[in-house]
DOFIVO-502015 format. One record per residue (C-alpha): residue in one letter; chain; x, y, z; residue number from 1. Coordinates in steps of 0.1 Angstrom, whole numbers, plus 2048, in hexadecimal, padded with zeros to 3 digits. Example, Ala and Ser with C-alpha at 12.3 -4.5 7.8 and 13.67 -1.06 7.14 Angstrom:
<recs>
+---------+--------+-----+-----+-----+-----+
! residuo ! cadena !  c1 !  c2 !  c3 ! num !
+---------+--------+-----+-----+-----+-----+
!       a !      A ! 87B ! 7D3 ! 84E !   1 !
!       s !      A ! 889 ! 7F5 ! 847 !   2 !
+---------+--------+-----+-----+-----+-----+
</recs>
This chain:
<recs>
+---------+--------+-----+-----+-----+-----+
! residuo ! cadena !  c1 !  c2 !  c3 ! num !
+---------+--------+-----+-----+-----+-----+
!       m !      A ! 800 ! 800 ! 800 !   1 !
!       t !      A ! 80D ! 823 ! 7F8 !   2 !
!       n !      A ! 803 ! 841 ! 80E !   3 !
!       k !      A ! 7F3 ! 85A ! 7F6 !   4 !
!       l !      A ! 7FE ! 878 ! 80A !   5 !
!       h !      A ! 823 ! 86F ! 811 !   6 !
!       g !      A ! 829 ! 855 ! 7F6 !   7 !
!       y !      A ! 83A ! 83B ! 80C !   8 !
!       e !      A ! 833 ! 816 ! 80C !   9 !
!       t !      A ! 823 ! 807 ! 82B !  10 !
!       a !      A ! 810 ! 7E7 ! 828 !  11 !
!       h !      A ! 7F6 ! 7D6 ! 812 !  12 !
!       s !      A ! 7D5 ! 7E7 ! 816 !  13 !
!       a !      A ! 7C4 ! 7C8 ! 824 !  14 !
!       d !      A ! 7DD ! 7C7 ! 841 !  15 !
!       y !      A ! 7E3 ! 7EC ! 848 !  16 !
!       s !      A ! 7C7 ! 7F5 ! 860 !  17 !
!       l !      A ! 7CF ! 7D6 ! 875 !  18 !
!       l !      A ! 7F4 ! 7DD ! 875 !  19 !
!       e !      A ! 7EF ! 802 ! 87D !  20 !
!       r !      A ! 7D9 ! 7FA ! 89B !  21 !
!       s !      A ! 7F3 ! 7E2 ! 8A8 !  22 !
!       a !      A ! 80F ! 7FA ! 8A2 !  23 !
!       r !      A ! 7FE ! 816 ! 8B6 !  24 !
!       q !      A ! 7FC ! 7FE ! 8D3 !  25 !
!       h !      A ! 821 ! 7F4 ! 8CF !  26 !
!       r !      A ! 82C ! 819 ! 8D1 !  27 !
!       r !      A ! 81D ! 81D ! 8F3 !  28 !
!       y !      A ! 833 ! 802 ! 902 !  29 !
!       p !      A ! 857 ! 806 ! 8F6 !  30 !
!       t !      A ! 873 ! 7F2 ! 906 !  31 !
!       a !      A ! 88E ! 806 ! 918 !  32 !
!       a !      A ! 8A6 ! 802 ! 8FB !  33 !
!       e !      A ! 88B ! 80D ! 8E2 !  34 !
!       a !      A ! 884 ! 82C ! 8F6 !  35 !
!       v !      A ! 8A9 ! 835 ! 8F8 !  36 !
!       l !      A ! 8AE ! 831 ! 8D2 !  37 !
!       w !      A ! 88E ! 844 ! 8C9 !  38 !
!       d !      A ! 89A ! 862 ! 8DD !  39 !
!       v !      A ! 8B7 ! 864 ! 8C4 !  40 !
!       l !      A ! 8A4 ! 85B ! 8A4 !  41 !
!       r !      A ! 886 ! 871 ! 8A7 !  42 !
!       g !      A ! 883 ! 893 ! 897 !  43 !
!       k !      A ! 89C ! 88D ! 87B !  44 !
!       q !      A ! 8B9 ! 890 ! 893 !  45 !
!       l !      A ! 8CE ! 87A ! 87B !  46 !
!       g !      A ! 8C2 ! 88D ! 85D !  47 !
!       f !      A ! 8A6 ! 876 ! 853 !  48 !
!       r !      A ! 884 ! 86F ! 862 !  49 !
!       f !      A ! 87F ! 84E ! 873 !  50 !
!       r !      A ! 85D ! 840 ! 87B !  51 !
!       r !      A ! 857 ! 82A ! 89A !  52 !
!       q !      A ! 843 ! 80A ! 899 !  53 !
!       h !      A ! 838 ! 812 ! 875 !  54 !
!       p !      A ! 827 ! 7F7 ! 861 !  55 !
!       v !      A ! 83D ! 7EC ! 843 !  56 !
!       e !      A ! 832 ! 7D0 ! 82C !  57 !
!       g !      A ! 81F ! 7BD ! 846 !  58 !
!       c !      A ! 83A ! 7C1 ! 862 !  59 !
!       i !      A ! 83D ! 7DA ! 87E !  60 !
!       p !      A ! 862 ! 7E3 ! 881 !  61 !
!       d !      A ! 86F ! 7F6 ! 89F !  62 !
!       f !      A ! 87C ! 814 ! 88A !  63 !
!       v !      A ! 87B ! 81B ! 864 !  64 !
!       c !      A ! 88A ! 837 ! 84F !  65 !
!       l !      A ! 874 ! 835 ! 830 !  66 !
!       p !      A ! 889 ! 84D ! 81A !  67 !
!       k !      A ! 8A8 ! 837 ! 81F !  68 !
!       r !      A ! 894 ! 817 ! 822 !  69 !
!       l !      A ! 8A7 ! 80E ! 842 !  70 !
!       i !      A ! 898 ! 7FA ! 85E !  71 !
!       v !      A ! 8A7 ! 7FA ! 881 !  72 !
!       e !      A ! 89C ! 7DF ! 89A !  73 !
!       v !      A ! 8A4 ! 7DA ! 8BF !  74 !
!       d !      A ! 89F ! 7B9 ! 8D0 !  75 !
!       g !      A ! 882 ! 7BB ! 8E8 !  76 !
!       r !      A ! 887 ! 7AD ! 90B !  77 !
!       y !      A ! 86B ! 795 ! 906 !  78 !
!       h !      A ! 874 ! 78A ! 8E3 !  79 !
!       l !      A ! 86B ! 765 ! 8DF !  80 !
!       t !      A ! 87B ! 757 ! 8C0 !  81 !
!       e !      A ! 867 ! 737 ! 8C0 !  82 !
!       e !      A ! 847 ! 74B ! 8C0 !  83 !
!       q !      A ! 850 ! 763 ! 8A4 !  84 !
!       l !      A ! 840 ! 75D ! 882 !  85 !
!       q !      A ! 862 ! 763 ! 872 !  86 !
!       s !      A ! 885 ! 760 ! 87D !  87 !
!       d !      A ! 89B ! 780 ! 87C !  88 !
!       s !      A ! 8AD ! 773 ! 85D !  89 !
!       d !      A ! 88C ! 76B ! 84B !  90 !
!       r !      A ! 87D ! 78C ! 855 !  91 !
!       t !      A ! 89C ! 79E ! 848 !  92 !
!       a !      A ! 89A ! 78B ! 827 !  93 !
!       y !      A ! 875 ! 793 ! 824 !  94 !
!       l !      A ! 87B ! 7B9 ! 82A !  95 !
!       a !      A ! 899 ! 7B9 ! 813 !  96 !
!       s !      A ! 882 ! 7AB ! 7F7 !  97 !
!       h !      A ! 86E ! 7CB ! 7FB !  98 !
!       g !      A ! 88D ! 7E1 ! 7F9 !  99 !
!       f !      A ! 895 ! 7E7 ! 81E ! 100 !
!       r !      A ! 8B6 ! 7E3 ! 830 ! 101 !
!       v !      A ! 8B4 ! 7D6 ! 854 ! 102 !
!       i !      A ! 8CD ! 7DB ! 870 ! 103 !
!       r !      A ! 8C8 ! 7CD ! 893 ! 104 !
!       f !      A ! 8D5 ! 7D5 ! 8B6 ! 105 !
!       t !      A ! 8D2 ! 7C4 ! 8D7 ! 106 !
!       n !      A ! 8C4 ! 7D6 ! 8F6 ! 107 !
!       d !      A ! 8E6 ! 7D6 ! 906 ! 108 !
!       e !      A ! 8F6 ! 7E7 ! 8E7 ! 109 !
!       v !      A ! 8DC ! 802 ! 8E7 ! 110 !
!       i !      A ! 8DC ! 80A ! 90C ! 111 !
!       g !      A ! 901 ! 804 ! 912 ! 112 !
!       n !      A ! 910 ! 814 ! 8F3 ! 113 !
!       i !      A ! 8F7 ! 82B ! 8E2 ! 114 !
!       d !      A ! 913 ! 83F ! 8D1 ! 115 !
!       q !      A ! 920 ! 821 ! 8BE ! 116 !
!       v !      A ! 8FC ! 818 ! 8B5 ! 117 !
!       i !      A ! 8F6 ! 83B ! 8A6 ! 118 !
!       k !      A ! 917 ! 839 ! 894 ! 119 !
!       t !      A ! 90C ! 819 ! 883 ! 120 !
!       i !      A ! 8EA ! 827 ! 87A ! 121 !
!       k !      A ! 8FA ! 846 ! 86B ! 122 !
!       m !      A ! 912 ! 830 ! 856 ! 123 !
!       e !      A ! 8F4 ! 81D ! 849 ! 124 !
!       l !      A ! 8E1 ! 83D ! 841 ! 125 !
!       n !      A ! 8FF ! 849 ! 82C ! 126 !
!       k !      A ! 901 ! 829 ! 818 ! 127 !
!       q !      A ! 8F1 ! 827 ! 7F6 ! 128 !
!       s !      A ! 8DA ! 80A ! 7F9 ! 129 !
!       n !      A ! 8E2 ! 7ED ! 7E2 ! 130 !
!       i !      A ! 8C2 ! 7DB ! 7EA ! 131 !
!       l !      A ! 8AB ! 7D6 ! 7CD ! 132 !
!       q !      A ! 891 ! 7F2 ! 7CD ! 133 !
!       p !      A ! 86D ! 7EA ! 7C5 ! 134 !
!       t !      A ! 85D ! 802 ! 7AD ! 135 !
!       s !      A ! 839 ! 80C ! 7A5 ! 136 !
!       s !      A ! 83C ! 7F8 ! 785 ! 137 !
!       a !      A ! 83F ! 7D2 ! 782 ! 138 !
!       p !      A ! 85B ! 7C5 ! 799 ! 139 !
!       s !      A ! 87B ! 7B8 ! 78A ! 140 !
!       e !      A ! 881 ! 793 ! 787 ! 141 !
!       e !      A ! 89B ! 795 ! 7A3 ! 142 !
!       v !      A ! 883 ! 7A6 ! 7BB ! 143 !
!       a !      A ! 867 ! 78E ! 7B1 ! 144 !
!       a !      A ! 87E ! 770 ! 7B9 ! 145 !
!       l !      A ! 887 ! 77E ! 7DB ! 146 !
!       k !      A ! 862 ! 783 ! 7E3 ! 147 !
!       k !      A ! 85A ! 760 ! 7D8 ! 148 !
!       e !      A ! 875 ! 750 ! 7EE ! 149 !
!       s !      A ! 86E ! 765 ! 80D ! 150 !
!       i !      A ! 854 ! 75D ! 827 ! 151 !
!       p !      A ! 832 ! 76D ! 81E ! 152 !
!       s !      A ! 827 ! 78E ! 82E ! 153 !
!       p !      A ! 812 ! 78A ! 84D ! 154 !
!       s !      A ! 7EE ! 791 ! 843 ! 155 !
!       s !      A ! 7CD ! 795 ! 854 ! 156 !
!       t !      A ! 7BF ! 77F ! 839 ! 157 !
!       s !      A ! 7DA ! 764 ! 836 ! 158 !
!       l !      A ! 7E0 ! 75D ! 85B ! 159 !
!       p !      A ! 7C7 ! 74D ! 873 ! 160 !
!       p !      A ! 7B6 ! 764 ! 88C ! 161 !
!       g !      A ! 7CA ! 76B ! 8AB ! 162 !
!       t !      A ! 7EC ! 766 ! 89A ! 163 !
!       p !      A ! 804 ! 780 ! 8A9 ! 164 !
!       l !      A ! 813 ! 79B ! 892 ! 165 !
!       l !      A ! 838 ! 79D ! 88D ! 166 !
!       r !      A ! 846 ! 7B2 ! 8AA ! 167 !
!       r !      A ! 861 ! 7B6 ! 8C3 ! 168 !
!       g !      A ! 853 ! 7BC ! 8E6 ! 169 !
!       r !      A ! 83A ! 7A2 ! 8F0 ! 170 !
!       g !      A ! 82E ! 7A5 ! 914 ! 171 !
!       r !      A ! 82D ! 789 ! 92E ! 172 !
!       l !      A ! 815 ! 77F ! 94A ! 173 !
!       i !      A ! 817 ! 782 ! 96F ! 174 !
!       i !      A ! 7FF ! 76F ! 986 ! 175 !
!       f !      A ! 7F8 ! 778 ! 9AA ! 176 !
!       s !      A ! 7E3 ! 762 ! 9C1 ! 177 !
!       a !      A ! 7DF ! 762 ! 9E7 ! 178 !
!       p !      A ! 7C6 ! 75C ! A03 ! 179 !
!       s !      A ! 7B2 ! 77A ! A0C ! 180 !
!       g !      A ! 7C5 ! 791 ! A24 ! 181 !
!       s !      A ! 7E7 ! 787 ! A18 ! 182 !
!       g !      A ! 7EF ! 7AA ! A0B ! 183 !
!       k !      A ! 7EF ! 79F ! 9E6 ! 184 !
!       s !      A ! 7DB ! 7BC ! 9D9 ! 185 !
!       t !      A ! 7F0 ! 7D5 ! 9EC ! 186 !
!       i !      A ! 810 ! 7C7 ! 9DD ! 187 !
!       v !      A ! 802 ! 7C6 ! 9B9 ! 188 !
!       q !      A ! 7F5 ! 7EA ! 9BB ! 189 !
!       w !      A ! 816 ! 7F6 ! 9C8 ! 190 !
!       l !      A ! 829 ! 7E3 ! 9AD ! 191 !
!       m !      A ! 814 ! 7F2 ! 991 ! 192 !
!       q !      A ! 813 ! 816 ! 99E ! 193 !
!       a !      A ! 837 ! 819 ! 9AB ! 194 !
!       h !      A ! 848 ! 807 ! 98D ! 195 !
!       p !      A ! 839 ! 813 ! 96C ! 196 !
!       e !      A ! 859 ! 806 ! 95A ! 197 !
!       l !      A ! 84C ! 7E3 ! 95E ! 198 !
!       n !      A ! 82F ! 7EA ! 946 ! 199 !
!       l !      A ! 816 ! 7D7 ! 95C ! 200 !
!       a !      A ! 7F1 ! 7D8 ! 954 ! 201 !
!       f !      A ! 7D3 ! 7C4 ! 961 ! 202 !
!       s !      A ! 7C2 ! 7AF ! 947 ! 203 !
!       i !      A ! 7A0 ! 7BD ! 93E ! 204 !
!       s !      A ! 786 ! 7A3 ! 948 ! 205 !
!       c !      A ! 763 ! 79B ! 93C ! 206 !
!       t !      A ! 744 ! 79C ! 951 ! 207 !
!       s !      A ! 71F ! 794 ! 94B ! 208 !
!       r !      A ! 713 ! 7AF ! 963 ! 209 !
!       a !      A ! 708 ! 7D1 ! 958 ! 210 !
!       p !      A ! 720 ! 7EF ! 959 ! 211 !
!       r !      A ! 720 ! 803 ! 979 ! 212 !
!       g !      A ! 722 ! 829 ! 97B ! 213 !
!       t !      A ! 73C ! 836 ! 962 ! 214 !
!       e !      A ! 74A ! 814 ! 958 ! 215 !
!       r !      A ! 751 ! 810 ! 933 ! 216 !
!       d !      A ! 752 ! 7F2 ! 91D ! 217 !
!       g !      A ! 776 ! 7E8 ! 915 ! 218 !
!       i !      A ! 784 ! 7FE ! 931 ! 219 !
!       e !      A ! 77A ! 7EF ! 953 ! 220 !
!       y !      A ! 76A ! 7D0 ! 944 ! 221 !
!       f !      A ! 75D ! 7C1 ! 924 ! 222 !
!       f !      A ! 737 ! 7BF ! 92B ! 223 !
!       l !      A ! 726 ! 7A1 ! 91D ! 224 !
!       t !      A ! 703 ! 793 ! 921 ! 225 !
!       p !      A ! 701 ! 771 ! 934 ! 226 !
!       e !      A ! 6F8 ! 761 ! 913 ! 227 !
!       e !      A ! 717 ! 770 ! 902 ! 228 !
!       f !      A ! 72D ! 765 ! 91F ! 229 !
!       k !      A ! 720 ! 741 ! 91E ! 230 !
!       a !      A ! 726 ! 740 ! 8F8 ! 231 !
!       r !      A ! 74A ! 74A ! 8FD ! 232 !
!       i !      A ! 74E ! 730 ! 918 ! 233 !
!       a !      A ! 741 ! 716 ! 900 ! 234 !
!       a !      A ! 75A ! 722 ! 8E6 ! 235 !
!       n !      A ! 777 ! 71E ! 8FF ! 236 !
!       e !      A ! 780 ! 743 ! 8FC ! 237 !
!       f !      A ! 786 ! 749 ! 921 ! 238 !
!       l !      A ! 7A7 ! 745 ! 932 ! 239 !
!       e !      A ! 795 ! 743 ! 953 ! 240 !
!       y !      A ! 772 ! 74C ! 95E ! 241 !
!       e !      A ! 75B ! 749 ! 97D ! 242 !
!       e !      A ! 735 ! 74A ! 982 ! 243 !
!       v !      A ! 733 ! 75C ! 9A3 ! 244 !
!       y !      A ! 70D ! 756 ! 9A4 ! 245 !
!       e !      A ! 6F3 ! 74D ! 98A ! 246 !
!       n !      A ! 6FA ! 75F ! 969 ! 247 !
!       r !      A ! 714 ! 776 ! 979 ! 248 !
!       f !      A ! 734 ! 76D ! 968 ! 249 !
!       y !      A ! 758 ! 77C ! 969 ! 250 !
!       g !      A ! 774 ! 76F ! 953 ! 251 !
!       t !      A ! 793 ! 777 ! 93E ! 252 !
!       l !      A ! 793 ! 772 ! 918 ! 253 !
!       k !      A ! 7B2 ! 762 ! 909 ! 254 !
!       s !      A ! 7B0 ! 77A ! 8EC ! 255 !
!       q !      A ! 7B1 ! 798 ! 903 ! 256 !
!       v !      A ! 7D1 ! 78C ! 914 ! 257 !
!       d !      A ! 7E0 ! 787 ! 8F2 ! 258 !
!       t !      A ! 7D6 ! 7AA ! 8E8 ! 259 !
!       q !      A ! 7E6 ! 7BA ! 907 ! 260 !
!       t !      A ! 806 ! 7A5 ! 905 ! 261 !
!       e !      A ! 80A ! 7AD ! 8E0 ! 262 !
!       a !      A ! 808 ! 7D2 ! 8E9 ! 263 !
!       g !      A ! 826 ! 7CD ! 900 ! 264 !
!       q !      A ! 813 ! 7CC ! 921 ! 265 !
!       n !      A ! 81D ! 7B4 ! 93C ! 266 !
!       v !      A ! 7FB ! 7A8 ! 947 ! 267 !
!       v !      A ! 7F4 ! 7A4 ! 96C ! 268 !
!       f !      A ! 7DA ! 78A ! 979 ! 269 !
!       d !      A ! 7CD ! 78E ! 99C ! 270 !
!       v !      A ! 7BA ! 76E ! 99F ! 271 !
!       d !      A ! 7B0 ! 752 ! 9B7 ! 272 !
!       v !      A ! 7C8 ! 734 ! 9BB ! 273 !
!       k !      A ! 7B6 ! 71D ! 9A3 ! 274 !
!       g !      A ! 7B6 ! 738 ! 988 ! 275 !
!       g !      A ! 7DB ! 740 ! 98F ! 276 !
!       v !      A ! 7E4 ! 71B ! 98B ! 277 !
!       n !      A ! 7D0 ! 717 ! 96B ! 278 !
!       i !      A ! 7DE ! 737 ! 95B ! 279 !
!       k !      A ! 801 ! 72C ! 962 ! 280 !
!       k !      A ! 7FA ! 70A ! 953 ! 281 !
!       f !      A ! 7EC ! 71A ! 933 ! 282 !
!       y !      A ! 809 ! 733 ! 92E ! 283 !
!       g !      A ! 826 ! 71F ! 93C ! 284 !
!       d !      A ! 847 ! 732 ! 93C ! 285 !
!       r !      A ! 837 ! 752 ! 92E ! 286 !
!       a !      A ! 827 ! 757 ! 951 ! 287 !
!       l !      A ! 835 ! 75C ! 973 ! 288 !
!       s !      A ! 81E ! 750 ! 990 ! 289 !
!       l !      A ! 822 ! 75F ! 9B2 ! 290 !
!       f !      A ! 811 ! 754 ! 9D2 ! 291 !
!       v !      A ! 80F ! 76E ! 9EE ! 292 !
!       q !      A ! 80E ! 75C ! A0F ! 293 !
!       p !      A ! 806 ! 769 ! A32 ! 294 !
!       p !      A ! 820 ! 75F ! A4C ! 295 !
!       s !      A ! 806 ! 74A ! A5F ! 296 !
!       i !      A ! 7E0 ! 744 ! A62 ! 297 !
!       d !      A ! 7E1 ! 756 ! A84 ! 298 !
!       e !      A ! 7F0 ! 775 ! A73 ! 299 !
!       l !      A ! 7D6 ! 773 ! A57 ! 300 !
!       r !      A ! 7BA ! 772 ! A72 ! 301 !
!       r !      A ! 7C9 ! 791 ! A82 ! 302 !
!       r !      A ! 7CA ! 7A4 ! A60 ! 303 !
!       l !      A ! 7A6 ! 79A ! A57 ! 304 !
!       e !      A ! 799 ! 7A4 ! A79 ! 305 !
!       g !      A ! 7AD ! 7C5 ! A77 ! 306 !
!       r !      A ! 79B ! 7CE ! A57 ! 307 !
!       a !      A ! 77A ! 7D0 ! A6A ! 308 !
!       t !      A ! 767 ! 7CA ! A4A ! 309 !
!       d !      A ! 75B ! 7A6 ! A4F ! 310 !
!       a !      A ! 744 ! 795 ! A68 ! 311 !
!       p !      A ! 754 ! 77A ! A7E ! 312 !
!       e !      A ! 744 ! 75E ! A6A ! 313 !
!       v !      A ! 751 ! 76C ! A49 ! 314 !
!       i !      A ! 774 ! 76E ! A58 ! 315 !
!       e !      A ! 772 ! 749 ! A62 ! 316 !
!       q !      A ! 767 ! 741 ! A3E ! 317 !
!       r !      A ! 784 ! 754 ! A30 ! 318 !
!       l !      A ! 79D ! 743 ! A48 ! 319 !
!       a !      A ! 78F ! 720 ! A3F ! 320 !
!       k !      A ! 793 ! 729 ! A1A ! 321 !
!       a !      A ! 7B6 ! 736 ! A20 ! 322 !
!       g !      A ! 7C1 ! 715 ! A2E ! 323 !
!       y !      A ! 7B5 ! 704 ! A0E ! 324 !
!       e !      A ! 7C5 ! 71F ! 9F8 ! 325 !
!       l !      A ! 7E7 ! 71B ! A09 ! 326 !
!       t !      A ! 7E9 ! 6F7 ! 9FC ! 327 !
!       f !      A ! 7ED ! 705 ! 9D9 ! 328 !
!       a !      A ! 80C ! 719 ! 9E1 ! 329 !
!       p !      A ! 825 ! 6FE ! 9D5 ! 330 !
!       q !      A ! 815 ! 700 ! 9B2 ! 331 !
!       f !      A ! 821 ! 724 ! 9AD ! 332 !
!       d !      A ! 843 ! 72F ! 9A0 ! 333 !
!       h !      A ! 84B ! 743 ! 9C0 ! 334 !
!       v !      A ! 83C ! 748 ! 9E2 ! 335 !
!       v !      A ! 83F ! 76B ! 9F2 ! 336 !
!       v !      A ! 83A ! 76B ! A17 ! 337 !
!       n !      A ! 82B ! 78C ! A21 ! 338 !
!       d !      A ! 838 ! 78F ! A45 ! 339 !
!       n !      A ! 846 ! 7B2 ! A3F ! 340 !
!       l !      A ! 834 ! 7C6 ! A24 ! 341 !
!       d !      A ! 853 ! 7D9 ! A18 ! 342 !
!       e !      A ! 868 ! 7B9 ! A15 ! 343 !
!       a !      A ! 84B ! 7A7 ! A03 ! 344 !
!       k !      A ! 849 ! 7C5 ! 9EA ! 345 !
!       a !      A ! 86F ! 7C4 ! 9E4 ! 346 !
!       e !      A ! 86E ! 79E ! 9DF ! 347 !
!       t !      A ! 851 ! 7A0 ! 9C7 ! 348 !
!       l !      A ! 862 ! 7BC ! 9B3 ! 349 !
!       r !      A ! 882 ! 7A7 ! 9B1 ! 350 !
!       l !      A ! 870 ! 788 ! 9A4 ! 351 !
!       v !      A ! 85C ! 79C ! 98A ! 352 !
!       r !      A ! 87B ! 7AF ! 97E ! 353 !
!       t !      A ! 88F ! 78F ! 97B ! 354 !
!       f !      A ! 872 ! 77E ! 967 ! 355 !
!       l !      A ! 86F ! 79C ! 94F ! 356 !
!       g !      A ! 895 ! 79E ! 94B ! 357 !
!       l !      A ! 898 ! 7C1 ! 958 ! 358 !
+---------+--------+-----+-----+-----+-----+
</recs>
């Protein structure tokens, strides 16, 4: 597809709207290395305009200089080679068949030696490209051969629904479970508010109840009718769900988790122990499961009574349930004992940062 206003090539018209929506999401969640490099590339600081996360021939490169047909890519921290639709070499060959040169840098190269990275990019900008250039007329035999041998462009029409677009910063999943009163919600809220660099975001759940107050569909929840919810259950679309009472459902769609991780978000689940175990089983190594544990049942009783929000019989029910929930702790990746809140916060932050490679 050629942009009529600016005349640059982007993607096939059938793909462009899908790619552009995904690209806009990607721009919101750059890796640390991408942010550092963009500070240097933006605003024609190197003499040519670079575009960030701009759709090109069915791909979404990190940075592209369209006048020089140069693409610069930085390895994302969550780059999973076995889950990419194309290897780096195949992706480079495919883009080369469309007349683009590709140079790649690691995160460490960008963050640790940005001057050398910029020097390399300047050298590439000053080179006269010797890659075959597509024209508005029929392509040459050489270009046609390259296109034929390369892996086909990702397409909204040629790939099955849900197939991830080619990208460099896929998010991961972090699961928190705990008995009521363990301090889990306090730790999670602190982690999300005090450490924005972690790119944490709650998954947007579905519910069959009606919106309350100013709640908006797709913001606080996705609001479905009970019949719609049951149809999605039958279609196996939920990662986990619960019917809290008749026709009042809550659940998490697999597709929504995919959407948020593809946008670069590290998705947080604050769920019961059974939900936590099941989500971990579904995602395997892509997910970190943490069990927040009180130091003892006696301490848990003290905390619940200190809340002064529950009747005595409700507290007894919560304590009985906690004894059952504690038996699930060995099925989680790590157990954080919340004996001292500051120490529990620090331990949780360390585990999350290690998991995310930060």
